[in-house]
C-alpha positions, 0 to 999 in steps of 0.5 A: 847591284842593279835597280829596276822599276819591276815588281819584286816577284818579276825581279826574283824570277829574272835573277833566278833564271839568269843566275845573277851574282849580284842583288836586284833592287826594285824601285817601282816609284822610280826614285833612283831614276829621278835621283840620277837624272834618268827620264823616259824616252821618246818613241824614236829612242825606243824603236831605234834599229839597235834596240830592235836588234837586241830584242830580236837576238833575245827572241832567237835565244828564247827570251821573249819580251813581256808586257810590263805594268811599269812604264816601258818608256823609262830609259836606264843608265849605268853608274859606278860609285866609289867607296865614298858614294861619289859618282865615278861613271855616269852613263845615261842611256839614249836608247834601251840598247845604249850601254857602256862597254864592259871595259869602261865599267871595269875601269870605273870600278877600279878607279873607284877603289872597288873590288874587281875580283868579280869582273866576270860577273859583269859579263858581256852586254 
């Protein structure tokens, strides 16, 4: 699953457009972000060259950024929990473009004893 601070309507449109094979959950109060120790980033973190490159590449493919009512400076993270709720992978992003490799996510899923039949659903980032 993925968690976002976007509103439910925005999440439904995004999931439909991207044909996501997993659920998106809304967390407008950012409780999950706080529980996992995620925090807002600085302007330096938000405007690094990798982040700018990701947005430019998206725009070249017709994906324009939208203005959010939610705080855009919130940095994300990637977490894998095992079947008992223990954290197997803890990746706190230092910039919006900072994400773990798909191979690392899959290794964490396997280490956590989770179903890996849907490996392709993680896809490239």
